[in-house]
C-alpha positions in Angstrom: -7.0 61.9 -85.0 -7.8 58.1 -84.7 -4.9 56.0 -83.5 -3.8 53.0 -85.6 -2.2 49.6 -85.0 0.1 48.4 -87.7 0.2 44.6 -88.0 3.8 43.5 -87.8 2.8 39.8 -87.6 -0.7 38.6 -88.4 -0.4 35.1 -87.0 -2.3 32.0 -88.2 -5.7 33.8 -88.1 -6.4 37.2 -86.5 -9.8 38.8 -87.0 -11.8 41.7 -85.7 -14.7 40.6 -83.5 -17.4 42.1 -81.3 -20.8 40.8 -80.2 -21.7 39.9 -83.8 -24.7 40.7 -86.0 -27.6 38.7 -84.7 -31.0 39.1 -86.3 -30.1 38.7 -89.9 -30.4 34.9 -90.4 -33.4 35.5 -92.6 -31.0 37.2 -95.0 -28.5 34.4 -94.9 -26.1 36.3 -92.7 -24.5 34.4 -89.8 -24.2 35.9 -86.4 -20.4 35.9 -86.2 -18.8 37.6 -83.2 -16.2 36.6 -80.6 -16.2 32.8 -80.0 -15.2 33.3 -76.4 -17.5 36.2 -75.6 -16.9 36.2 -71.9 -13.2 36.7 -72.5 -13.9 39.6 -74.9 -16.1 41.3 -72.3 -13.7 40.8 -69.5 -10.8 42.3 -71.5 -13.0 45.3 -72.4 -14.2 45.8 -68.8 -10.6 45.9 -67.5 -10.0 48.8 -69.9 -13.2 50.7 -69.2 -14.5 49.9 -72.7 -18.1 49.0 -73.4 -18.4 45.3 -72.9 -19.0 44.5 -76.6 -16.4 46.9 -78.0 -14.5 45.3 -81.0 -11.3 43.4 -80.2 -8.8 41.3 -82.1 -9.3 37.5 -81.8 -6.1 35.5 -82.5 -5.8 31.8 -83.2 -3.1 29.6 -81.7 0.0 31.7 -82.8 -1.0 35.2 -81.7 0.0 38.4 -83.5 2.3 41.4 -83.2 1.1 45.1 -83.4 2.9 48.5 -83.5 0.7 51.5 -82.4 1.3 54.9 -83.8 0.2 56.5 -80.5 0.5 55.4 -76.9 -2.2 52.8 -76.2 -3.3 50.6 -73.3 -4.2 47.0 -74.1 -5.3 43.8 -72.4 -4.4 40.4 -73.8 -6.7 37.7 -72.4 -8.5 34.5 -73.4 -6.0 31.8 -74.1 -2.9 32.2 -71.9 0.2 33.3 -73.9 3.4 35.2 -73.5 3.2 38.9 -74.0 6.1 41.2 -74.7 6.6 44.9 -75.5 9.8 45.5 -77.5 11.0 42.1 -76.5 10.6 42.7 -72.7 8.0 40.7 -70.8 4.6 42.3 -70.2 1.6 41.2 -68.2 -1.1 38.9 -69.6 -4.7 39.5 -68.4 -4.2 43.0 -67.0 -3.8 46.4 -68.7 -0.4 47.1 -70.3 0.7 50.5 -71.7 2.3 50.2 -75.1 4.3 53.4 -76.2 3.9 54.7 -79.7 6.2 52.8 -82.1 6.8 49.9 -79.8 5.9 46.3 -80.8 3.4 44.4 -78.7 3.9 40.8 -79.4 1.1 38.4 -78.4 2.8 35.0 -78.4 1.5 31.5 -79.2 -1.1 30.1 -76.9 0.3 28.0 -74.1 -3.2 26.5 -73.5 -6.4 27.0 -75.3 -6.9 28.4 -78.9 -8.0 32.0 -79.0 -6.5 35.0 -77.3 -8.1 38.4 -77.3 -6.4 41.8 -77.7 -8.6 44.6 -76.4 -7.5 48.2 -76.8 -8.7 51.2 -74.7 -11.2 52.9 -77.1 -11.9 49.7 -79.0 -11.1 48.6 -82.5 -12.8 51.1 -84.8 -13.2 49.2 -88.0 -16.2 50.2 -90.2 -19.4 48.5 -89.0 -21.4 46.3 -91.5 -25.0 45.6 -90.5 -24.3 47.0 -87.1 -21.2 45.0 -86.3 -17.4 45.2 -86.8 -17.0 41.4 -86.7 -15.2 39.5 -89.4 -17.4 36.8 -90.8 -15.4 34.0 -92.5 -18.4 32.3 -94.1 -20.1 35.3 -95.7 -17.1 37.6 -96.1 -18.8 40.5 -94.3 -16.8 42.8 -92.1 -13.0 43.4 -92.1 -10.8 40.8 -93.9 -8.6 38.7 -91.7 -5.5 40.7 -90.8 -2.4 40.5 -93.0 1.1 41.8 -92.3 1.3 45.5 -92.9 -2.4 46.2 -92.4 -3.5 49.1 -90.1 -6.2 48.6 -87.6 -8.0 51.8 -86.5 -8.5 52.4 -82.7 -11.2 54.6 -81.2 -10.7 57.3 -78.5 -11.1 55.9 -74.9 -14.5 56.9 -73.5 -13.5 56.6 -69.9 -10.2 56.0 -67.9 -8.8 52.6 -67.3 -10.2 51.4 -63.9 -7.7 51.8 -61.1 -8.1 48.2 -59.9 -7.9 46.5 -63.3 -7.4 42.9 -62.3 -9.7 39.8 -62.5 -9.5 36.0 -62.5 -9.6 34.4 -65.9 -11.1 30.9 -66.5 -8.6 28.4 -67.8 -9.1 26.4 -71.1 -11.0 23.1 -70.6 -9.1 19.9 -70.0 -12.3 18.2 -70.9 -15.1 19.9 -72.9 -18.5 19.0 -71.3 -21.3 20.2 -73.5 -25.0 20.1 -72.2 -27.4 19.3 -75.0 -31.1 19.5 -75.5 -32.2 16.8 -77.9 -34.0 17.7 -81.2 -35.3 18.9 -83.5 -34.3 15.8 -85.6 -33.5 13.4 -82.8 -36.2 11.1 -84.2 -33.9 10.5 -87.3 -31.6 8.5 -85.0 -31.8 5.2 -83.3 -32.2 5.0 -79.5 -28.8 3.4 -79.5 -27.3 6.4 -81.3 -28.9 8.8 -78.8 -27.3 6.8 -76.0 -24.0 6.9 -77.8 -24.2 10.7 -78.1 -24.6 11.1 -74.3 -22.3 8.3 -73.2 -19.4 7.9 -75.7 -16.0 9.6 -75.6 -15.4 12.1 -78.3 -12.5 14.4 -79.0 -12.0 17.7 -80.8 -11.0 17.3 -84.4 -8.1 19.4 -85.8 -10.4 20.3 -88.6 -12.5 22.6 -86.3 -12.8 26.3 -87.1 -15.0 29.3 -86.4 -17.8 27.7 -88.4 -18.0 24.5 -86.4 -16.3 22.4 -83.8 -15.9 18.9 -85.4 -15.5 15.8 -83.3 -13.8 12.5 -83.7 -15.4 9.4 -82.1 -18.2 6.8 -82.7 -20.6 7.7 -85.5 -24.3 8.1 -84.8 -26.5 5.8 -86.8 -29.5 7.2 -88.6 -32.8 5.4 -88.8 -34.2 7.7 -91.5 -32.3 7.5 -94.8 -34.4 10.1 -96.6 -33.2 13.5 -97.8 -33.9 16.4 -95.4 -34.8 19.7 -97.1 -32.6 22.6 -96.0 -33.9 24.2 -92.8 -32.8 26.9 -90.4 -29.7 26.4 -88.3 -29.1 28.0 -84.9 -25.9 28.7 -82.9 -25.0 25.5 -81.0 -26.8 23.2 -83.3 -25.3 19.7 -83.2 -25.5 18.6 -86.9 -24.7 15.1 -88.0 -23.1 14.9 -91.5 -23.0 11.6 -93.5 -19.9 10.3 -91.6 -22.1 10.3 -88.4 -19.7 12.4 -86.3 -21.3 15.4 -84.6 -20.4 18.9 -85.5 -21.2 21.8 -83.1 -22.1 25.0 -85.0 -20.2 28.0 -83.8 -20.6 31.7 -84.6 -19.8 31.7 -88.3 -22.1 28.8 -89.0 -24.4 28.7 -92.1 -27.9 29.8 -91.5 -29.4 26.8 -93.3 -28.4 23.2 -93.7 -29.6 19.9 -95.0 -28.1 17.4 -92.5 -30.2 16.5 -89.4 -29.6 18.3 -86.1 -29.7 15.8 -83.3 -29.4 18.3 -80.5 -28.6 21.9 -79.5 -25.9 23.2 -77.1 -27.1 26.2 -75.1 -25.1 29.3 -76.0 -23.4 29.8 -72.5 -21.6 26.5 -72.9 -20.0 27.4 -76.2 -17.3 29.8 -74.8 -15.4 26.7 -73.6 -15.6 25.2 -77.1 -13.8 28.2 -78.4 -10.8 27.3 -76.3 -10.8 23.5 -76.8 -7.6 22.4 -78.6 -7.5 19.5 -81.0 -7.6 16.2 -79.1 -9.5 17.7 -76.1 -12.0 15.0 -74.8 -15.6 16.0 -75.5 -18.6 14.7 -73.5 -22.2 15.4 -74.2 -24.7 15.5 -71.3 -28.4 15.9 -71.3 -29.3 19.5 -70.2 
């Protein structure tokens, strides 16, 4: 019989995430998946799960869960207080949660997104090969609400005996390497210099679709209309206000604003943990 986690507190936004569903952009389906994929994989590794087993991704305020069977969990990603039935528990290493007890994942003390991995993985029903919640298309499980039950699979292997590892800290400054193009020629040379020299900061309007920035606008030299074209993960799109937006995992698959540059995927995990107001600096890759 599959174990279940009852959601006692859903928090600001808690979703099921795994490695996402790449390869469906031609159908208009975003990739989705954990924004901080290294954190997801490390939490799973500490439990003996497959690296891309589904986990819960919380946003800023954490969540609280009550298992109906004994489970072992790892809470990682953004640092936060962890308690079991009100008593302190470890962050970043495996914790045993008895049946009926409440695991409380507190508000992030740094960063944005914490990850709750469970031995056996979250066993939500896959859609197009992934269990990920996609906020843009609505595919996958809905964001968790109080009273929901999250199914958990059976562990495939024991929790490793030496289950400990260093966790990277959230960025004090977000440094994003960029490769210019494909529409860099729509911007003035001065705008391209601004992109790679000016000080930006993370906007509080950022979400899983895109990390919005605040700072000097980029001036376009071309004022024409751009037909909608394909968008990739990490695309730096420039909307009419001129302030760059970095597309994250729930981004639309097409768009009509010019893309001045692209951030390589490995650099995006830090963007997942950059809080509002974090300084942002673009550098040429």
